[in-house]
C-alpha positions as CSV (number, residue, x, y, z in Angstrom):
1,M,47.8,-5.0,22.1
2,L,45.0,-2.7,20.9
3,Y,44.4,0.7,22.4
4,G,40.9,2.1,23.0
5,I,40.6,3.9,19.7
6,D,41.9,0.9,17.8
7,D,39.3,-1.3,19.4
8,W,36.6,1.2,18.5
9,R,37.9,1.6,15.0
10,S,38.0,-2.2,14.4
11,M,34.5,-2.6,15.6
12,N,33.1,0.3,13.6
13,A,35.2,0.1,10.4
14,A,32.4,-1.3,8.3
15,D,30.0,1.4,9.4
16,M,32.6,4.1,8.7
17,L,33.2,2.6,5.2
18,N,29.4,2.5,4.5
19,R,29.1,6.2,5.5
20,S,32.0,7.1,3.3
21,M,30.6,5.3,0.3
22,D,27.2,6.9,0.9
23,R,28.7,10.3,0.8
24,T,30.6,9.4,-2.4
25,R,27.4,8.2,-4.0
26,E,25.5,11.4,-2.9
27,R,28.2,13.6,-4.5
28,S,28.1,11.6,-7.7
29,G,24.3,11.6,-7.9
30,I,23.8,7.8,-7.4
31,R,20.8,6.9,-5.4
32,R,21.0,4.1,-3.0
33,V,18.4,1.3,-3.2
34,A,16.4,0.9,0.0
35,R,17.3,-2.2,2.0
36,N,13.8,-3.2,2.8
37,T,12.1,-4.7,-0.2
38,D,8.4,-5.3,-0.6
39,V,8.5,-9.0,-1.5
40,N,4.9,-9.0,-2.9
41,A,5.6,-6.0,-5.1
42,F,8.8,-7.7,-6.3
43,L,7.0,-10.9,-7.2
44,A,4.2,-9.0,-8.8
45,S,6.6,-7.3,-11.1
46,F,7.5,-10.7,-12.5
47,G,3.8,-11.8,-12.8
48,V,4.0,-14.1,-9.8
49,K,1.3,-13.9,-7.1
50,G,2.7,-13.0,-3.8
51,K,2.0,-14.6,-0.4
52,R,-1.2,-13.8,1.4
53,A,-1.0,-11.1,4.0
């Protein structure tokens, strides 16, 4: 049987871990890569023409 805080913690554990890792990266000076990637720019960096807008 889980108590209220255990339910909350089990549902938010991944988010808490991400925040902890973000803080660790900030302290060590590692920059996090943005999650949204411009696909056309990525393809263009390899010389491939991207999709039409």
